[in-house]
C-alpha positions as CSV (number, residue, x, y, z in Angstrom):
1,M,-38.2,37.5,-34.5
2,F,-37.0,34.7,-36.7
3,K,-33.4,36.0,-36.6
4,I,-33.3,36.0,-32.8
5,K,-34.6,32.4,-32.6
6,F,-32.1,31.3,-35.2
7,I,-29.2,33.0,-33.3
8,V,-30.3,31.5,-30.0
9,Y,-30.6,28.1,-31.6
10,I,-27.2,28.3,-33.2
11,S,-25.6,29.6,-30.0
12,I,-27.1,26.7,-28.0
13,C,-25.9,24.2,-30.5
14,I,-22.4,25.6,-30.5
15,T,-22.3,25.6,-26.7
16,F,-23.4,22.0,-26.6
17,L,-20.8,21.0,-29.2
18,I,-18.0,22.7,-27.2
19,L,-19.2,21.1,-23.9
20,T,-19.5,17.7,-25.5
21,S,-15.9,17.9,-26.8
22,L,-14.6,19.1,-23.4
23,I,-16.4,16.3,-21.6
24,K,-15.2,13.7,-24.1
25,N,-11.6,14.8,-23.7
26,K,-11.8,14.7,-19.9
27,T,-13.3,11.2,-19.9
28,R,-10.5,10.0,-22.3
29,V,-7.9,11.4,-19.9
30,I,-9.6,9.6,-17.0
31,E,-9.8,6.3,-19.0
32,K,-6.0,6.6,-19.6
33,K,-5.4,7.0,-15.9
34,I,-7.6,4.0,-15.1
35,L,-5.7,1.9,-17.6
36,I,-2.4,2.9,-16.1
37,L,-3.6,2.2,-12.6
38,N,-5.0,-1.2,-13.7
39,S,-1.7,-2.1,-15.2
40,K,0.1,-1.1,-11.9
41,I,-2.4,-3.2,-9.9
42,A,-1.8,-6.2,-12.2
43,S,2.0,-5.9,-11.8
44,Q,1.6,-5.6,-8.0
45,K,-0.5,-8.7,-7.9
46,I,2.2,-10.6,-9.8
47,Y,4.8,-9.3,-7.4
48,K,2.7,-10.3,-4.4
49,N,2.2,-13.8,-5.8
50,E,6.0,-14.1,-6.3
51,A,6.7,-12.9,-2.8
52,Q,4.2,-15.3,-1.3
53,L,5.7,-18.2,-3.3
54,E,9.2,-17.2,-2.1
55,F,8.0,-16.9,1.5
56,Y,6.3,-20.3,1.4
57,Y,9.5,-21.8,-0.1
58,L,11.8,-20.2,2.4
59,T,9.7,-21.1,5.4
60,S,9.1,-24.7,4.4
61,P,10.4,-27.2,7.1
62,A,12.8,-28.9,4.6
63,E,14.3,-25.5,3.7
64,I,14.7,-24.5,7.4
65,E,16.4,-27.8,8.1
66,K,18.9,-27.2,5.3
67,R,19.7,-23.8,6.6
68,L,20.1,-25.1,10.2
69,D,22.5,-27.7,8.8
70,I,24.6,-24.9,7.3
71,I,24.4,-22.7,10.3
72,G,24.7,-25.4,12.8
73,F,22.4,-26.3,15.6
74,D,24.6,-24.7,18.2
75,D,24.3,-21.2,16.7
76,Y,20.5,-21.6,16.3
77,K,18.5,-19.8,19.0
78,P,14.7,-19.9,18.8
79,I,12.8,-16.6,19.2
80,V,11.4,-16.1,22.6
81,F,7.6,-16.2,22.6
82,S,7.3,-12.8,24.2
83,K,9.0,-11.3,21.1
84,L,6.3,-12.6,18.7
85,F,3.4,-10.3,18.0
86,L,0.1,-11.6,16.7
87,N,-1.0,-8.3,15.2
88,I,0.2,-4.8,14.7
89,E,-1.8,-3.5,17.7
90,D,0.2,-5.7,20.1
91,F,3.4,-4.4,18.5
92,T,2.4,-0.7,18.8
93,N,1.3,-1.2,22.4
94,F,4.6,-2.8,23.2
95,Q,6.5,0.1,21.6
96,K,4.4,2.6,23.6
97,K,5.3,0.8,26.8
98,L,9.0,0.8,25.9
99,S,8.9,4.5,25.0
100,N,7.0,5.4,28.2
101,L,9.6,3.4,30.2
102,E,12.5,5.2,28.5
103,N,10.9,8.6,29.1
104,F,10.3,7.7,32.8
105,N,13.9,6.6,33.2
106,E,15.2,9.8,31.5
107,K,13.1,11.9,33.9
108,K,14.4,9.9,36.8
109,I,18.0,10.5,35.8
110,K,17.4,14.2,35.2
111,K,15.9,14.6,38.7
112,R,19.1,13.2,40.3
């Protein structure tokens, strides 16, 4: 009876040792992936900040006036308000209308 208890105890201990090492290795791999993703996120935040800074610089009124002086006011044409979209939904709705209109015109031409 003593030998059976000892064998069961040793087998349980060995099983737990193996499971512990497997879990530890998997968590180490997950931690490495998290560190890689965190570094990518940090670099993307830096890139985003640089892009915003560049956008604010290029769209400042003084910079626009300089560019208009180079281009010339005669060649400058403002964007028609109907071509400005306030959000992506307006743009997609506009694209759907255009595609439906093109499909309608193609069907009309095929019928002739």
